[in-house]
C-alpha positions as CSV (number, residue, x, y, z in Angstrom):
1,M,39.0,19.3,76.0
2,N,35.6,19.3,77.8
3,A,35.5,22.7,79.5
4,Y,32.1,24.4,79.0
5,L,30.1,27.5,80.1
6,N,28.2,26.9,83.3
7,T,24.9,28.8,82.7
8,T,21.3,28.4,83.9
9,I,20.1,29.1,80.3
10,P,21.4,27.0,77.3
11,T,24.0,28.8,75.2
12,I,23.8,28.6,71.4
13,Y,26.8,29.5,69.2
14,A,25.6,30.4,65.7
15,D,27.8,30.5,62.6
16,M,27.9,33.7,60.5
17,N,25.2,32.7,58.0
18,I,22.7,32.3,60.8
19,F,23.0,36.0,61.7
20,R,22.7,37.0,58.1
21,Y,19.6,34.9,57.7
22,V,18.0,36.4,60.8
23,A,19.0,39.9,59.7
24,C,17.4,39.6,56.3
25,G,14.3,37.8,57.5
26,D,15.3,34.6,55.7
27,I,14.7,32.5,58.8
28,S,13.1,33.0,62.2
29,I,14.0,31.3,65.4
30,H,11.1,30.0,67.6
31,E,11.3,31.6,71.1
32,A,14.9,32.7,70.6
33,G,14.8,34.2,74.1
34,R,15.0,30.8,75.7
35,F,18.7,30.8,74.9
36,I,21.8,32.8,75.3
37,W,23.1,33.5,71.8
38,V,26.8,33.6,71.5
39,F,29.4,35.0,69.1
40,S,33.2,35.4,69.2
41,H,35.9,37.6,67.7
42,V,35.9,35.2,64.7
43,H,32.6,36.6,63.5
44,F,34.1,40.1,63.5
45,D,37.2,39.0,61.7
46,E,34.9,37.5,59.0
47,I,32.8,40.7,58.7
48,H,35.9,42.8,58.4
49,R,37.4,40.4,55.8
50,N,34.3,40.1,53.7
51,G,33.0,43.6,54.0
52,N,29.4,42.5,54.7
53,T,28.0,43.9,58.0
54,D,24.5,42.4,57.7
55,A,25.3,39.9,60.4
56,L,25.5,42.7,63.0
57,K,21.8,43.3,62.7
58,G,21.2,39.6,63.3
59,M,23.4,39.8,66.4
60,A,21.4,42.7,67.7
61,I,18.0,40.9,67.0
62,L,19.2,37.9,69.0
63,N,20.9,39.9,71.8
64,E,24.1,38.1,71.2
65,V,26.8,38.1,73.8
66,E,30.5,37.6,73.2
67,I,32.6,34.6,74.4
68,T,36.2,35.6,75.1
69,D,39.4,34.0,76.1
70,V,40.7,34.9,79.6
71,L,44.2,36.2,79.4
72,D,46.9,36.8,82.1
73,F,49.0,40.0,82.4
74,N,51.3,38.7,79.7
75,F,48.3,38.2,77.3
76,H,48.6,34.4,77.6
77,S,45.5,32.3,77.8
78,V,44.8,30.9,81.2
79,G,42.7,28.1,79.6
80,N,39.3,29.6,80.4
81,V,36.6,31.5,78.7
82,V,33.8,33.9,79.9
83,L,30.6,35.4,78.5
84,Q,30.7,39.2,78.4
85,K,27.8,41.5,79.1
86,Y,25.7,42.5,76.1
87,V,27.2,45.4,74.1
88,D,25.5,46.8,71.0
89,P,27.2,44.8,68.2
90,Y,27.7,47.8,66.0
91,L,29.7,49.5,68.8
92,R,31.5,46.3,69.7
93,Y,32.5,45.8,66.0
94,Q,34.0,49.3,65.9
95,Q,36.0,48.6,69.0
96,H,37.2,45.4,67.4
97,L,38.4,47.4,64.3
98,E,40.3,49.8,66.5
99,A,42.0,46.9,68.3
100,I,43.2,45.2,65.2
101,N,44.1,48.4,63.3
102,G,47.6,47.9,61.7
103,F,47.6,44.1,62.4
104,E,44.9,42.9,60.1
105,D,47.2,40.8,57.9
106,K,49.5,39.4,60.6
107,G,50.0,35.7,60.4
108,D,50.0,35.4,56.6
109,H,53.0,33.0,56.8
110,I,50.6,30.4,58.4
111,I,48.2,30.9,55.5
112,E,50.8,30.2,52.9
113,L,52.1,27.1,54.7
114,L,48.6,25.6,55.0
115,M,47.9,26.3,51.4
116,R,51.1,24.5,50.4
117,I,50.2,21.5,52.5
118,Y,46.8,21.5,50.8
119,G,48.5,21.4,47.4
120,A,48.7,25.1,46.3
121,D,51.2,26.2,43.7
122,N,52.6,29.0,45.9
123,F,56.2,28.1,46.6
124,A,57.3,31.7,45.6
125,E,55.0,33.2,48.1
126,L,55.8,30.6,50.8
127,S,59.5,31.3,50.4
128,L,58.9,34.9,51.4
129,T,57.3,34.0,54.7
130,P,60.4,33.6,56.9
131,G,61.3,37.2,56.0
132,Q,57.7,38.3,56.7
133,L,57.9,36.7,60.1
134,R,61.0,38.7,61.0
135,I,59.3,41.9,59.9
136,E,56.2,41.1,61.8
137,I,58.0,40.4,65.0
138,D,60.1,43.6,64.6
139,S,56.9,45.6,64.3
140,L,55.5,44.1,67.5
141,I,58.6,44.6,69.7
142,D,60.2,47.8,68.4
143,K,59.1,49.8,71.5
144,I,60.1,47.3,74.2
145,D,63.2,47.3,76.5
146,P,66.3,47.2,74.3
147,E,67.8,44.1,76.1
148,V,64.5,42.2,75.7
149,Y,64.2,43.4,72.1
150,A,67.7,42.0,71.3
151,R,66.9,38.6,72.9
152,T,63.5,38.3,71.2
153,R,64.8,39.4,67.8
154,E,67.6,36.8,68.0
155,K,65.1,34.1,68.7
156,A,63.0,35.4,65.8
157,L,65.9,35.2,63.4
158,D,66.7,31.7,64.5
159,V,63.1,30.6,64.0
160,S,63.0,32.3,60.6
161,D,66.2,30.5,59.5
162,Q,64.7,27.2,60.6
163,M,61.5,28.0,58.7
164,Q,63.5,28.7,55.5
165,A,65.4,25.5,55.8
166,A,62.2,23.4,56.4
167,I,60.5,25.0,53.4
168,N,63.4,24.3,51.1
169,L,63.8,20.8,52.3
170,H,60.2,19.6,52.6
171,L,58.0,21.9,50.6
172,S,59.9,22.7,47.5
173,E,58.0,20.1,45.4
174,R,54.2,20.7,45.2
175,L,52.1,17.6,46.1
176,P,48.4,17.8,45.1
177,I,46.2,17.0,48.0
178,D,44.8,13.9,46.4
179,K,48.3,12.4,46.3
180,T,48.9,13.3,49.9
181,R,45.7,11.4,50.8
182,L,46.6,8.4,48.7
183,S,50.1,8.3,50.3
184,L,48.2,7.8,53.6
185,G,46.0,5.1,52.1
186,I,42.9,7.3,51.8
187,T,40.9,6.9,48.6
188,S,37.7,8.8,47.8
189,E,35.7,5.6,48.3
190,I,37.2,5.0,51.7
191,R,36.4,8.6,52.7
192,R,32.8,8.2,51.8
193,E,32.5,5.0,53.8
194,I,34.3,6.3,56.9
195,Q,32.1,9.4,57.1
196,E,29.0,7.2,57.6
197,L,30.6,5.3,60.6
198,E,29.8,6.0,64.2
199,S,33.4,6.9,65.1
200,P,35.0,8.1,61.8
201,I,38.1,9.7,63.5
202,D,39.1,6.4,65.1
203,E,38.5,4.5,61.9
204,I,40.6,6.9,59.7
205,W,43.4,6.8,62.3
206,N,43.4,3.0,62.1
207,L,43.8,3.4,58.4
208,I,46.6,6.0,58.3
209,S,48.6,5.1,61.5
210,P,51.0,2.7,59.8
211,S,52.1,5.7,57.6
212,V,52.4,8.2,60.5
213,K,55.4,7.4,62.7
214,G,56.5,8.8,66.0
215,I,53.2,10.4,67.1
216,N,49.9,9.2,68.4
217,K,46.3,9.9,67.3
218,N,45.7,13.0,69.5
219,Q,49.1,14.5,68.6
220,F,48.3,14.1,64.9
221,L,44.9,15.7,65.3
222,G,46.3,18.6,67.4
223,F,44.8,17.7,70.7
224,E,48.1,17.0,72.4
225,P,51.6,18.6,71.9
226,L,54.0,17.1,69.4
227,P,57.1,15.5,70.8
228,G,59.9,18.0,71.2
229,V,57.6,21.0,70.6
230,E,57.5,23.1,73.8
231,G,56.3,26.5,74.9
232,V,53.4,26.6,72.4
233,E,50.2,27.9,74.0
234,R,47.4,25.4,74.0
235,T,43.7,26.0,74.5
236,Q,40.6,23.8,74.0
237,H,39.3,26.1,71.1
238,G,42.7,26.3,69.5
239,S,43.3,22.6,69.5
240,I,39.8,21.9,68.1
241,A,40.4,24.5,65.4
242,S,43.6,22.7,64.4
243,S,41.8,19.4,64.2
244,Q,39.4,20.8,61.6
245,A,42.4,21.7,59.4
246,V,43.7,18.1,59.8
247,L,40.2,16.6,58.9
248,N,40.2,18.8,55.8
249,L,43.6,17.4,54.8
250,L,42.4,13.9,55.3
251,G,39.4,14.5,53.1
252,V,36.8,14.0,55.8
253,S,33.8,16.2,54.7
254,P,36.4,18.5,53.1
255,D,35.7,22.1,52.3
256,K,36.1,23.3,48.7
257,G,38.9,25.5,47.7
258,L,41.5,24.4,50.3
259,A,44.4,25.5,48.1
260,S,42.7,28.8,47.2
261,R,44.0,32.0,48.8
262,K,40.5,33.5,48.3
263,K,38.8,30.8,50.4
264,I,41.3,29.6,52.9
265,R,40.7,32.3,55.5
266,N,37.0,31.5,55.7
267,I,37.8,27.8,55.9
268,L,40.1,28.5,58.8
269,S,37.5,30.7,60.4
270,D,35.1,27.7,60.3
271,G,37.6,25.7,62.4
272,Q,37.8,28.6,64.9
273,H,34.0,28.7,65.1
274,V,34.0,24.9,66.0
275,G,36.6,25.6,68.7
276,M,34.8,28.5,70.3
277,A,31.4,26.7,70.1
278,S,32.9,23.8,72.1
279,Y,32.2,25.7,75.3
280,C,28.5,26.1,74.5
281,S,25.4,23.9,74.7
282,G,24.8,24.0,70.9
283,L,26.3,25.0,67.6
284,L,23.7,26.2,65.0
285,S,24.6,26.0,61.3
286,A,23.1,25.2,57.9
287,D,26.5,24.2,56.5
288,R,26.5,20.4,56.2
289,K,30.3,19.8,55.9
290,F,30.9,22.2,58.7
291,C,28.4,20.4,60.9
292,N,29.8,16.9,59.9
293,K,33.4,17.8,61.0
294,A,32.2,19.5,64.2
295,Q,30.0,16.5,65.1
296,M,32.8,14.0,64.5
297,T,35.1,16.1,66.7
298,Y,32.7,16.6,69.6
299,T,31.8,12.9,69.5
300,Y,35.4,11.9,69.6
301,L,36.2,14.2,72.5
302,G,33.0,13.5,74.4
303,N,32.2,17.2,74.3
304,V,28.8,18.5,75.6
305,T,28.1,20.6,72.5
306,R,25.3,19.5,70.3
307,V,25.5,20.2,66.6
308,L,22.2,21.7,65.4
309,G,22.5,21.4,61.6
310,F,19.7,22.0,59.2
311,E,19.1,22.5,55.5
312,F,18.3,26.1,54.8
313,V,15.0,27.0,53.2
314,K,14.1,30.6,52.8
315,G,11.2,31.6,55.1
316,M,11.7,28.6,57.5
317,Q,11.3,28.7,61.2
318,V,14.0,27.0,63.3
319,N,12.9,25.4,66.6
320,I,15.4,24.1,69.1
321,H,13.5,21.8,71.5
322,E,15.2,19.8,74.3
323,G,18.6,20.0,72.6
324,Q,17.2,18.9,69.3
325,L,16.5,20.8,66.1
326,E,13.0,21.0,64.7
327,T,12.4,22.9,61.4
C-alpha cells in the first residue's frame, strides 16, 4: 500500500473543485509549474455524470497529466501506475467518452448495495440487481467464443443466484445507518472524540473489534482480502477507495447523503480520488471531510502522500512550499 510515482518533480493530485476554481479564476496557484499536476479517469467520470466541463479548462491551465493503471493483455491490473504524456484535456475527454460509450451505467448493482448498507429505503431496486448483473455480463460476453461464453454465463448465473439469496437473507430489513453504528458501539460523541486522536483508525477498531468476528482490522477496512474470497483483483488505489466507504459507514468524517442515489456516486468518486492520489506527493482539496478521511488513511498506511487541505476563499492564492500548504 506504499507504491508511489518516482519523479524528479513533486506530483500533486487535485480534486475536481480545484480545477473548477482555477478555470473560473476563483483561486490561483503560486508557481504552479514547480509541480506535475495529476488527474485520473475519475475526474472524467465526474464531468460526464455532472455535465459541467469547466474543470477541463483548469486542467489545461495546469498542464495536467493523467495517471493510469497498467493492465496486462487480459485487462487485469499488474499493480502499477504510470503518468501519461500531456494530452489536451478536451481531446482526452472526448476519447474517454468514446471508450465508455454504452457502458456508462454498468455497475449499478454495487450502488444499490452500498446505499442499502448506508440505510437507504431501496429494497425494491436492490432486488432487481441480480438480474441486472446477468444482463450486464451477457452484454459484455455476447461476442466471445461460444464455449467460453457458456462457462462464463454459468458462473454469472451462479453468482446472481447467490446475490439474490444474500439480499433476501441479510438485507430485507432496512437498518438506518445510526443504528448500524450504535450496534458497533459507535455514538456521535465517540465519533467526535476519535476524529481528534492521532491514530483514529486504530482507536475505532479497538472499539468495534469485539462486534466484528472472524476478520482482522485490515480485512475490515479493505486493505487485505476477506477469508474465503479469492480471485478478486486488488490494487492499492482500489483498496484505499474501499476504506473510504468503510470510514463513511463508521461515521468518521462522514459525507452527507450516503443513502441518496443523487449523491452516492460523487461520494464513491471521492474515495477513488483518495486511492489514485496515494501514488502522488500531495493531494490538494478544499473539502474538509474528504481531507480528514484521506489523512487518516495515509497516516495509518504510512503513505508518502501529503494531504494539502485548505478553506476556500474566492480570490485566494494557494502556495505549496516544502510539502506544506500556505494560503
